C-alpha positions, 0 to 999 in steps of 0.5 A: 508475506505475514498474515495479520489478524484481519487480512494480509500484510505484504511487504513487496520490494520497492517499485523499480518501475512506477505504476503508470496506469490504472490497469497496471494497478489493477493487475498488481492487486490481482497478482497479490490476491487483494480483492478487499479494502487495501491500504498501500503505504509509500515511503514518500509521495509519488503522484504517479503511483497515487493517481494510478490507485486513486480510482480503484474503489477499495484502495487507498494510498498513504505516505508513511508520515501521514499514516495513523491507527484509524486508517490501519484499522479501516482496511483488511489488507495492508501493502507496505512498500519495502522502502516504507518499512524502514521509514516506519521503523524510523518514525514510529520506533 
């Protein structure tokens, strides 16, 4: 885990079992101690994960290809799925 200026930046390993329910999404955030505004960066669109986090009030998901600086600055925490990290390096390096 890397501590950023504003909050936490986490890079967990890729999801082996996609999050299927909002209760599972809440549990993941609770286990990571993320209680403030959080952005989750995914390597590619995954409707199941996006829908699971969509109804949580302080959470947004974004695919690497659509990520921008404004979005990054609006959130206190950034969770980057490990597979997305290599794609970020590829797209933005």
